[in-house]
Steps between C-alpha positions, in 0.01 A plus 500: 500500500784737591669434166177577315455828692860603431462432128172693496671799662779489245253474212297795630810716547625422150155578356486835681848600387439388141170690495668816623773472237252447216289793620797737468444564132360793308303528180428756231124523475328628185658764283626472145820328390745737336853633484669812634573749367164497325544833325780679320670616818799308634484315833814615681476235774520183292855517368674582832285255700449214252732560205209514255293763322158337551319282752180295488234521767150635559335840478214602733524189719467448876738313732356240738646278774401132525531514879660694785864576423805705587523757222820690429476817291816635333557822308726490192492848349314764301489700180262781585498868584168478685498395865384138508447276802427134571292434811385211720357492853839504673747650252560705188757601239548839336674540165653820638720292733735440203612716205288475187584217257710301745461124542626227734492130409498414872247768596549830683279418799245246617264411783293198604130479584265215595202485264192280497349302217324682220564835336842637597457842659730750329479806279704738287448878513625789288466877494520485119230306329554643153456866590725785387586574865481312830146423612337356812621141537348240270493154655462160337421224749558133439165370385416833331781486245286588200527877485623686192858625505583423866543121530748228589622205292560161669746226403582178690874483572660227290173419322375819327218328311380313811244605758623336823828504687694612806601843365340762279643816344280810508573774245317829563406755233406839643364633170722807534591498131163372389385136477817370330494158671875500569443419872838600641396777740541279806605133527414288804529125556276296727639171646299256711610235751320273749417630846695291755284246682668434839206286610545266205869474574434414864247239393755345266760484780240354739407234245863406443559491875202273546625268227842480664336421836303214345817357350682516836212324675499224240874460535466474880 
């Protein structure tokens, strides 16, 4: 009986940990497949960050999480004269923290946030929005990424034509030079990882300990 209980504890712990790992994925929901830059304008981020002049992905899509996850947001650079920001509940980036048209393959800064399953809560904002001079901030929230001019483009890291993965690149277009679809005004990456499950780990150790105890009793 003790052996059966120990094996059951191990099986449950493994199931919990496997479930947590599989839940730490993200998906690109909806939108339209395409390539940046979509217009005549050059995307200044792609060559320094990826060594290419174009990248596949999705316009006007939303980013969703399969389950609770640790989410790391990293800022990689900007090509914009407007003031642009990236915002979540606990952190933000401003493109004015670095000189215009500067890029870092390892990222300039990052922060981590715990997020639940469903629509990832983040937004981009700009004081541009296609006007001839700065305007009140225009914000595009994840899940409302279907406005004209001010949008973000999403591409799964390592699988640009795919819709699921552990990392997604977000390319913001503030519309400051019109709707040119170059999407290089702010570049942010979103990486997900499982939330540690101490309870599952303790259950696994308890199960292994119980199995060892059964073996010792049999040996005695």
